[in-house]
RODO-180266 format. One record per residue: residue number from 1; x, y, z of N, C-alpha, C, CB in turn; residue in one letter. Coordinates in nm, 4 decimals. Each point is the difference from the previous one (the first is absolute). Glycine has a CB too. Layout:
SITE   resi       n_c1       n_c2       n_c3      ca_c1      ca_c2      ca_c3       c_c1       c_c2       c_c3      cb_c1      cb_c2      cb_c3   resn
SITE    NUM          X          Y          Z          X          Y          Z          X          Y          Z          X          Y          Z      A
...
This chain:
SITE   resi       n_c1       n_c2       n_c3      ca_c1      ca_c2      ca_c3       c_c1       c_c2       c_c3      cb_c1      cb_c2      cb_c3   resn
SITE      1     3.7497     1.4052     1.1004    -0.1100     0.0876    -0.0183    -0.0599    -0.0065    -0.1403     0.1021     0.1433     0.1711      M
SITE      2    -0.0092    -0.1462    -0.2716    -0.0350    -0.0132    -0.1334    -0.0891    -0.1136    -0.0365     0.2030     0.1058    -0.0360      K
SITE      3    -0.1586    -0.2135     0.0971    -0.0615    -0.1320    -0.0158    -0.1555    -0.0015     0.0448     0.2391    -0.1029     0.0411      S
SITE      4    -0.2637     0.1756     0.0771    -0.1227     0.0115     0.0675    -0.1026     0.0703    -0.0916     0.1221     0.0040     0.2228      T
SITE      5    -0.0627     0.1205    -0.2779    -0.0820     0.0830    -0.0801    -0.0340    -0.0743    -0.1398     0.1081     0.2127     0.1180      S
SITE      6    -0.0206    -0.3015    -0.1741    -0.0183    -0.0695    -0.1149    -0.1056    -0.1113     0.0274     0.2378     0.0585    -0.0766      T
SITE      7    -0.2267    -0.1278     0.1902    -0.0963    -0.0952     0.0430    -0.1407     0.0558     0.0123     0.1828    -0.1116     0.1149      T
SITE      8    -0.1912     0.2324    -0.0609    -0.1208     0.0703     0.0380    -0.0728     0.0284    -0.1392     0.1068     0.1103     0.2264      L
SITE      9    -0.0288    -0.0607    -0.3310    -0.0586     0.0223    -0.1218    -0.0322    -0.1108    -0.0896     0.1065     0.1912     0.0268      I
SITE     10    -0.0457    -0.2977    -0.0063    -0.0251    -0.1270    -0.0766    -0.1297    -0.0534     0.0724     0.2630    -0.0584    -0.0669      L
SITE     11    -0.2812     0.0607     0.1959    -0.1087    -0.0449     0.0660    -0.1163     0.0750    -0.0462     0.1341    -0.0670     0.1866      S
SITE     12    -0.1164     0.2031    -0.1889    -0.1288     0.0856    -0.0485    -0.0383    -0.0288    -0.1351     0.0614     0.1834     0.1398      A
SITE     13     0.0303    -0.1985    -0.2248    -0.0348    -0.0502    -0.1456    -0.0582    -0.1291    -0.0083     0.1771     0.1226    -0.0790      L
SITE     14    -0.1392    -0.2287     0.1597    -0.0615    -0.1277    -0.0083    -0.1553     0.0227     0.0506     0.2408    -0.1332     0.0410      I
SITE     15    -0.2571     0.2050     0.0782    -0.1354     0.0287     0.0405    -0.0786     0.0682    -0.1067     0.0781     0.0140     0.2279      V
SITE     16    -0.0290     0.0799    -0.2912    -0.0720     0.0725    -0.0996    -0.0447    -0.0957    -0.1162     0.1324     0.2114     0.0634      F
SITE     17    -0.0314    -0.2933    -0.1062    -0.0456    -0.0897    -0.1129    -0.0951    -0.1073     0.0320     0.2078     0.0433    -0.0922      L
SITE     18    -0.1989    -0.0762     0.2138    -0.1028    -0.1050     0.0632    -0.1284     0.0648     0.0069     0.1675    -0.1163     0.1428      L
SITE     19    -0.1983     0.2343    -0.1213    -0.1251     0.0701     0.0214    -0.0484     0.0723    -0.1195     0.0612     0.0215     0.2292      T
SITE     20     0.0129    -0.0283    -0.3516    -0.0518     0.0748    -0.1072    -0.1211    -0.0634    -0.0579     0.2221     0.0821    -0.0436      S
SITE     21    -0.2809    -0.0159    -0.0446    -0.1485    -0.0122    -0.0543     0.0285    -0.1411    -0.0766    -0.0890     0.2858    -0.0371      C
SITE     22    -0.0232    -0.3623     0.0421     0.0012    -0.1181    -0.0895    -0.1058     0.0085    -0.1128     0.0817    -0.1362     0.1957      V
SITE     23    -0.0470     0.1097    -0.3131    -0.0998     0.0201    -0.1156    -0.0521    -0.1360    -0.0436     0.1203     0.2112    -0.0836      T
SITE     24    -0.2502    -0.2180     0.0810    -0.0758    -0.1147    -0.0523    -0.0687     0.0409    -0.1262    -0.0341    -0.0933     0.2288      Y
SITE     25    -0.0318    -0.0027    -0.2895    -0.0778     0.0189    -0.1299    -0.1264    -0.0679     0.0119     0.2005     0.0142    -0.1367      H
SITE     26    -0.3080     0.0355     0.0569    -0.1169    -0.0746     0.0013    -0.0495     0.0216    -0.1399    -0.0510     0.0200     0.2525      V
SITE     27    -0.0251    -0.1203    -0.3047    -0.0578     0.0119    -0.1406    -0.1220     0.0872     0.0092     0.0830    -0.2306    -0.0731      T
SITE     28    -0.1314     0.2774    -0.0360    -0.1170     0.0814    -0.0105    -0.1237    -0.0921     0.0349     0.1133     0.1568    -0.1811      T
SITE     29    -0.1081    -0.2709     0.1345    -0.1072    -0.0919     0.0271    -0.0162    -0.0293     0.1401     0.0345    -0.0920    -0.2100      Q
SITE     30     0.0930     0.0590     0.2766    -0.0102    -0.0343     0.1526    -0.0531     0.1350     0.0673     0.2096    -0.1841     0.0017      S
SITE     31    -0.1587     0.2921    -0.0322    -0.0600     0.1242     0.0621    -0.1396     0.0060    -0.0040     0.1860     0.1134    -0.0575      L
SITE     32    -0.2423    -0.1275    -0.0631    -0.1412     0.0109    -0.0158    -0.0736    -0.0945     0.0785     0.0369     0.0802    -0.2125      L
SITE     33     0.0032    -0.2090     0.2259    -0.0633    -0.0964     0.0870     0.0161     0.0389     0.1393     0.0372    -0.1743    -0.1599      E
SITE     34     0.0688     0.2345     0.2108     0.0128     0.0395     0.1364    -0.0887     0.1180     0.0294     0.2311    -0.0866     0.0030      Q
SITE     35    -0.2734     0.1663    -0.1001    -0.0723     0.1272     0.0216    -0.1477    -0.0274    -0.0248     0.2014     0.1434    -0.0705      F
SITE     36    -0.2386    -0.2643     0.0605    -0.1498    -0.0340    -0.0340    -0.0979     0.0533     0.1233     0.0796    -0.2284    -0.1435      V
SITE     37    -0.0207     0.1861     0.2633    -0.0847     0.0343     0.1202     0.0460     0.1360     0.0729    -0.0382    -0.2584     0.0323      A
SITE     38     0.1359     0.3319    -0.0968     0.0458     0.1231     0.0576    -0.1013     0.1019    -0.0100     0.2236    -0.0557    -0.0518      V
SITE     39    -0.2342     0.1459     0.1591    -0.0751     0.1216    -0.0012     0.0740     0.1192     0.0072    -0.1626    -0.1173     0.0928      H
SITE     40     0.1131     0.2337    -0.1424     0.0688     0.1285     0.0284    -0.0415     0.0473     0.1263     0.0162     0.0577    -0.2285      Q
SITE     41     0.0836     0.0205     0.2830    -0.0105     0.0584     0.1280     0.0823     0.1359     0.0046    -0.0330    -0.2379     0.1020      E
SITE     42    -0.0072     0.3224    -0.0178     0.0578     0.1215     0.0174     0.1103    -0.0156     0.1108    -0.2172     0.1193    -0.0775      M
SITE     43     0.3494    -0.0775     0.0422     0.0993    -0.0172     0.0902     0.0452     0.1466     0.0496     0.0688    -0.2307    -0.1147      K
SITE     44    -0.0709     0.2440     0.2561     0.0498     0.1352     0.0482     0.1482     0.0326    -0.0320    -0.1656    -0.0244     0.1839      P
SITE     45     0.2079     0.1496    -0.2055     0.1261     0.0308    -0.0151     0.0993    -0.0374     0.1204    -0.0997     0.1723    -0.1487      N
SITE     46     0.2117    -0.2180     0.1150     0.0952    -0.0524     0.1002     0.0923     0.1214     0.0461    -0.0032    -0.2452    -0.1095      I
SITE     47     0.0088     0.2822     0.2223     0.0836     0.1131     0.0556     0.1333    -0.0581    -0.0027    -0.1751     0.1094     0.1519      P
SITE     48     0.2748    -0.0328    -0.1879     0.1501    -0.0331     0.0118     0.0651     0.1221     0.0553     0.0040    -0.1631    -0.1980      V
SITE     49     0.0476     0.1310     0.3287     0.0821     0.0909     0.0712     0.1365     0.0347    -0.0783    -0.1077    -0.0959     0.2169      F
SITE     50     0.1509     0.2105    -0.2206    -0.0572     0.1305     0.0343    -0.0779     0.0741    -0.0977     0.1766     0.0080     0.1354      P
SITE     51    -0.2181    -0.0855    -0.2388    -0.0821     0.0688    -0.1096    -0.1352     0.0471     0.0569     0.1087    -0.1472    -0.1815      L
SITE     52    -0.1702     0.2488     0.1203    -0.1259     0.0574     0.0457    -0.0952    -0.1098    -0.0517     0.0633     0.2650    -0.0067      V
SITE     53    -0.1676    -0.2911     0.0897    -0.0951    -0.0970    -0.0426    -0.1292     0.0801    -0.0568     0.0930    -0.1790     0.1808      F
SITE     54    -0.1303     0.1341    -0.3027    -0.1004     0.0645    -0.0653    -0.1099    -0.1002     0.0131     0.1456     0.1415    -0.1571      L
SITE     55    -0.2611    -0.1041     0.2131    -0.1110    -0.0907     0.0203    -0.0631    -0.0243    -0.1317    -0.0384     0.0784     0.2321      P
SITE     56    -0.0117    -0.1962    -0.2491    -0.0615    -0.0422    -0.1244     0.0155    -0.1481    -0.0067     0.0468     0.2179    -0.1174      G
SITE     57    -0.1130    -0.2785    -0.0070     0.0038    -0.1509    -0.0206     0.0440    -0.0219    -0.1354    -0.1820    -0.0497     0.1588      V
SITE     58     0.2120    -0.0582    -0.1854     0.0540    -0.0677    -0.1322    -0.0916    -0.1278    -0.0205     0.2622     0.0815     0.0329      V
SITE     59    -0.3080    -0.0937    -0.1521    -0.0882    -0.1229    -0.0355     0.0985    -0.1150    -0.0228    -0.1944     0.1395    -0.1147      E
SITE     60     0.1577    -0.2639     0.1601     0.0818    -0.1067    -0.0302    -0.0877    -0.1391     0.0233     0.2204     0.1494     0.0678      G
SITE     61    -0.1437    -0.2552    -0.0601    -0.0561    -0.1366     0.0181     0.0130    -0.0578     0.1394     0.0531    -0.0356    -0.2337      N
SITE     62    -0.1358    -0.0538     0.2589     0.0024    -0.0632     0.1358     0.0875    -0.1284    -0.0040    -0.2366     0.0925     0.0529      D
SITE     63     0.3162    -0.1192    -0.1357     0.0665    -0.1308    -0.0092     0.1176    -0.0015     0.1155    -0.0554    -0.0210    -0.2722      L
SITE     64     0.0592    -0.0854     0.3477     0.0880    -0.0119     0.1005     0.1346    -0.0850    -0.0175    -0.2083     0.0365     0.1183      K
SITE     65     0.1816    -0.1284    -0.2226     0.1134    -0.0934    -0.0277    -0.0129    -0.0279    -0.1524     0.0057    -0.1128     0.2445      R
SITE     66     0.1216     0.0958    -0.3007    -0.0021    -0.0304    -0.1527     0.0976    -0.1270    -0.0186    -0.0419     0.2655    -0.0770      I
SITE     67    -0.0018    -0.3424    -0.0258     0.0822    -0.1041    -0.0368     0.0970     0.0382    -0.1231    -0.1858    -0.1562     0.0915      K
SITE     68     0.3074     0.1433    -0.0589     0.1081     0.0608    -0.1001     0.0908    -0.1119    -0.0273    -0.0036     0.2427     0.0879      V
SITE     69     0.0889    -0.2212    -0.1877     0.1088    -0.0912    -0.0419     0.1379     0.0714     0.0296    -0.1525    -0.1093    -0.1880      L
SITE     70     0.2513     0.0153     0.2331     0.1262     0.0777    -0.0184     0.0734    -0.0302    -0.1349     0.0230    -0.0008     0.2529      D
SITE     71     0.1149     0.0301    -0.2425     0.0736    -0.0152    -0.1215     0.0079    -0.1374    -0.0516     0.1224     0.1865     0.0687      K
SITE     72    -0.1342    -0.2997     0.0211    -0.0030    -0.1303    -0.0435    -0.1372    -0.0571    -0.0135     0.2138    -0.0206     0.0994      K
SITE     73    -0.3081     0.1145    -0.1181    -0.1486    -0.0315    -0.0095    -0.0570    -0.0902     0.1233     0.0311     0.0112    -0.2631      D
SITE     74     0.0333     0.0016     0.3772    -0.0588    -0.0614     0.1217    -0.1045     0.0925     0.0527     0.2120    -0.1215     0.0571      S
SITE     75    -0.3182     0.0644     0.0002    -0.1194     0.0620     0.0425     0.0265     0.0581     0.1409    -0.1452    -0.1588    -0.1429      V
SITE     76     0.1136     0.2852     0.1575     0.0042     0.0668     0.1351    -0.1333     0.0719     0.0297     0.2528     0.0328    -0.0227      H
SITE     77    -0.2758    -0.0150     0.1461    -0.1127     0.0813     0.0317     0.0490     0.1273     0.0905    -0.1589    -0.2184    -0.0147      Y
SITE     78     0.1365     0.3361    -0.0279     0.0561     0.1156     0.0688    -0.1207     0.0790     0.0411     0.2219     0.0057    -0.1314      I
SITE     79    -0.2148     0.0681     0.2471    -0.0923     0.0824     0.0550     0.0094     0.1374    -0.0757     0.0134    -0.1271     0.2262      Y
SITE     80    -0.1264     0.1893    -0.2499     0.0012     0.1233    -0.0513    -0.0057     0.1149     0.0984    -0.0955    -0.1079    -0.1857      V
SITE     81     0.1901     0.1955     0.1811     0.0043     0.0995     0.0970     0.0086     0.1343    -0.0782     0.1105    -0.1571     0.1771      T
SITE     82    -0.1126     0.2671    -0.0986     0.0070     0.1269    -0.0770     0.1176     0.0400    -0.0622    -0.1492     0.0607     0.1376      N
SITE     83     0.2578    -0.1615    -0.1226     0.1252     0.0235    -0.0695     0.0125    -0.1090    -0.1217     0.1127     0.0976     0.2293      R
SITE     84    -0.1972    -0.1730    -0.2536     0.0201    -0.0980    -0.0921    -0.0234     0.0713    -0.1458    -0.0741    -0.1950     0.1773      T
SITE     85     0.1732     0.1837    -0.2634    -0.0073     0.0629    -0.1180    -0.0184    -0.0804    -0.1256     0.1255     0.1525     0.1162      G
SITE     86    -0.1799    -0.1048    -0.2246    -0.0226    -0.0739    -0.1147     0.0561     0.0790    -0.1146    -0.2015    -0.1112     0.0976      V
SITE     87     0.2776     0.0422    -0.1862     0.0527     0.0484    -0.1259    -0.0565    -0.0749    -0.1157     0.2045     0.0660     0.1137      R
SITE     88    -0.2749     0.0131    -0.1990    -0.0559    -0.0670    -0.1254     0.0813     0.0437    -0.1205    -0.2360    -0.0067     0.0969      I
SITE     89     0.2814    -0.0968    -0.1615     0.0666     0.0363    -0.1367    -0.0971    -0.0389    -0.1098     0.2416    -0.0393     0.0861      T
SITE     90    -0.2642     0.1430    -0.1717    -0.0989    -0.0148    -0.1123     0.0792    -0.0581    -0.1257    -0.1510     0.2054     0.0895      K
SITE     91     0.0669    -0.2388    -0.1767     0.0471    -0.0669    -0.1178     0.1093     0.0895    -0.0826    -0.2354    -0.1234    -0.0068      L
SITE     92     0.2141     0.2551     0.0337     0.0996     0.0898    -0.0678     0.1218     0.0241     0.0911    -0.1883     0.1149    -0.1290      D
SITE     93     0.2090    -0.1853     0.2339     0.1032    -0.0083     0.0927     0.0086     0.1243     0.0810     0.1165    -0.1521    -0.1472      C
SITE     94    -0.2205     0.2237     0.1571    -0.0090     0.1122     0.1084    -0.0478    -0.0591     0.1253    -0.0507     0.1783    -0.1657      T
SITE     95     0.0987    -0.1083     0.2668    -0.0262    -0.0534     0.1397    -0.0824     0.0911     0.0844     0.2124    -0.1166    -0.0112      K
SITE     96    -0.3076     0.0696     0.0873    -0.0743     0.0882     0.0898     0.0134    -0.0585     0.1458    -0.1685     0.0699    -0.1921      T
SITE     97     0.2082     0.0075     0.2822     0.0118    -0.0466     0.1433    -0.0832     0.0762     0.0949     0.2242    -0.0679    -0.0474      T
SITE     98    -0.3017    -0.0140     0.1292    -0.0890     0.0666     0.0992    -0.0184    -0.0896     0.1156    -0.1188     0.1265    -0.1754      F
SITE     99     0.0326    -0.0934     0.2727    -0.0245    -0.0929     0.1159    -0.0992    -0.0960    -0.0315     0.0571     0.1667     0.1542      Y
SITE    100    -0.0285    -0.3001    -0.1183    -0.0920    -0.1107    -0.0203    -0.1333     0.0121     0.0695     0.1966    -0.1346    -0.0260      F
SITE    101    -0.1981     0.1835     0.1410    -0.1271     0.0261     0.0796    -0.0971     0.1015    -0.0547     0.1329    -0.0560     0.1898      D
SITE    102    -0.0899     0.1271    -0.2805    -0.0733     0.1011    -0.0607    -0.0474    -0.0481    -0.1537     0.1389     0.1804     0.1539      T
SITE    103    -0.1009    -0.3034    -0.1819    -0.0517    -0.0597    -0.1288    -0.1390    -0.0312    -0.0105     0.2045    -0.0871    -0.0179      M
SITE    104    -0.2691     0.1230    -0.0849    -0.1231    -0.0263    -0.0361    -0.0158    -0.0506    -0.1405    -0.0565     0.1605     0.1620      I
SITE    105    -0.0163    -0.2786    -0.1735    -0.0112    -0.0650    -0.1468    -0.1496     0.0185    -0.0268     0.1981    -0.1918     0.0157      I
SITE    106    -0.2201     0.2768    -0.1228    -0.1435     0.0190    -0.0442    -0.0148     0.0319    -0.1411    -0.0514     0.0759     0.2173      K
SITE    107    -0.0394    -0.1426    -0.2874    -0.0279     0.0227    -0.1429     0.1273    -0.0319    -0.0710    -0.1759     0.1796     0.0399      D
SITE    108     0.2437    -0.2927    -0.0168     0.1208    -0.0485    -0.0654     0.1223     0.0961    -0.0022    -0.1569    -0.1305    -0.1359      S
SITE    109     0.1614     0.2193     0.2480     0.1176     0.0820     0.0133     0.0304    -0.0047     0.1549    -0.0544     0.1577    -0.2134      T
SITE    110     0.1816    -0.1215     0.2327     0.0584     0.0197     0.1321     0.0242     0.1375     0.0192     0.0995    -0.2127     0.0013      I
SITE    111    -0.1301     0.2660     0.1200     0.0316     0.1279     0.0384     0.0665    -0.0075     0.1427    -0.1927     0.0957    -0.1471      T
SITE    112     0.2427     0.0103     0.1935     0.0606     0.0026     0.1283     0.0610     0.1311     0.0286     0.0380    -0.2361    -0.0165      G
SITE    113     0.0243     0.2548     0.1434     0.0537     0.1347     0.0317     0.1514    -0.0173     0.0359    -0.2341     0.0864     0.0870      C
SITE    114     0.3138     0.0015    -0.1319     0.1319     0.0138     0.0322     0.0426     0.0433     0.1346     0.0067     0.0366    -0.2191      K
SITE    115    -0.1038     0.0138     0.3082     0.0332     0.0309     0.1262    -0.1233    -0.0279     0.0862     0.1728     0.1680    -0.0779      T
SITE    116    -0.1556    -0.1668     0.2052    -0.1127    -0.0062     0.0915    -0.0409     0.1273     0.0503     0.0687    -0.2110     0.0596      H
SITE    117    -0.0086     0.3203    -0.0846    -0.0181     0.1216     0.0567    -0.1077     0.0916    -0.0750     0.2390    -0.0284     0.0809      F
SITE    118    -0.2427     0.0216    -0.2122    -0.0928     0.0700    -0.0755    -0.0332    -0.0892    -0.1136     0.0841     0.2239     0.0704      V
SITE    119    -0.2098    -0.2178    -0.1269    -0.0337    -0.0860    -0.1056     0.0694     0.0433    -0.1199    -0.2129    -0.0492     0.0985      P
SITE    120     0.3215    -0.0128    -0.1325     0.0820     0.0209    -0.1323    -0.0097    -0.1270    -0.0724     0.1683     0.1653     0.0959      S
SITE    121    -0.2854    -0.1700    -0.1745    -0.0393    -0.1329    -0.0807     0.0964    -0.0108    -0.1020    -0.2447     0.0098     0.0342      H
SITE    122     0.2887    -0.1542    -0.0595     0.0686    -0.0310    -0.1342    -0.0907     0.0175    -0.1185     0.1436    -0.1628     0.1157      I
SITE    123    -0.0887     0.1626    -0.2307    -0.0880    -0.0182    -0.1252    -0.0412    -0.1352    -0.0048     0.1117     0.1703    -0.1286      K
SITE    124    -0.2434    -0.1978     0.1143    -0.0555    -0.1365    -0.0066     0.0747    -0.0912    -0.0987    -0.2216     0.0978     0.0595      P
SITE    125     0.2539    -0.2135    -0.0194     0.0677    -0.0989    -0.0818    -0.0916    -0.1128    -0.0442     0.2080     0.0564     0.1188      I
SITE    126    -0.2184    -0.0717    -0.2522    -0.0916    -0.1001    -0.0489     0.0690    -0.1480     0.0315    -0.0978     0.1740    -0.1956      K
SITE    127     0.0126    -0.2709     0.2473     0.0556    -0.1213     0.0266     0.0691    -0.0782    -0.1212    -0.1727     0.0016     0.1784      L
SITE    128     0.1128     0.0252    -0.2819     0.0588    -0.0661    -0.1347     0.1334     0.0628    -0.0387    -0.2363    -0.0428    -0.0898      S
SITE    129     0.2730     0.1582     0.1545     0.1268     0.0622    -0.0320     0.1071    -0.0242     0.0945    -0.1228     0.1624    -0.1070      N
SITE    130     0.1036    -0.2641     0.1958     0.0950    -0.0323     0.1109     0.0950    -0.1050    -0.0459    -0.1690     0.0565     0.1740      I
SITE    131     0.3006    -0.0389    -0.1672     0.1081    -0.0935    -0.0124     0.0333    -0.0758     0.1182     0.0799     0.1406    -0.1596      K
SITE    132    -0.0523    -0.0577     0.2716     0.0439    -0.0738     0.1199    -0.0483     0.0908     0.1194     0.2141    -0.1175    -0.1184      K
SITE    133    -0.2383     0.0442     0.2295    -0.0490     0.0661     0.1208     0.0968    -0.0563     0.0973    -0.2540     0.0283    -0.0600      I
SITE    134     0.3289     0.0722     0.1375     0.0894    -0.0376     0.1135    -0.0610     0.0680     0.1242     0.2170    -0.0209    -0.1489      E
SITE    135    -0.2051    -0.0541     0.2611    -0.0367     0.0317     0.1314     0.1248     0.0240     0.0879    -0.2111    -0.1332    -0.0326      I
SITE    136     0.2194     0.2416     0.0986     0.1077     0.0262     0.0915    -0.0408     0.0108     0.1380     0.1087     0.1067    -0.1736      Q
SITE    137    -0.0484    -0.1844     0.2631    -0.0317     0.0017     0.1473     0.0858     0.1146     0.0683    -0.0527    -0.2618     0.0005      E
């Protein structure tokens, strides 16, 4: 009986490790090139059961797929969903995390929202102040 529970725990751990988030990176220049034809759009709030749904919208981009690099600098194309996250590390090593589908590049700055439920905008980040951009699936 003890062996069966140990096997079950190990199996669950392996499944968890295989389905964990993958982190990629993209250069500022590549991101700018991919955002050339991107348009702003209003995204409706996403209801999550059992939380109360608050009607409203969040501003974002219409990008459906992004070209990214893995740890070995191999090229991958990932689909942008409402769960795709972005973490920007600035030159002073501070980090800002928000949802990629809410990212807007305008006037040499990046803005976005930390949540889809209410407009909670990040402080705008100057493109010239970016050290690293990571994308998380």
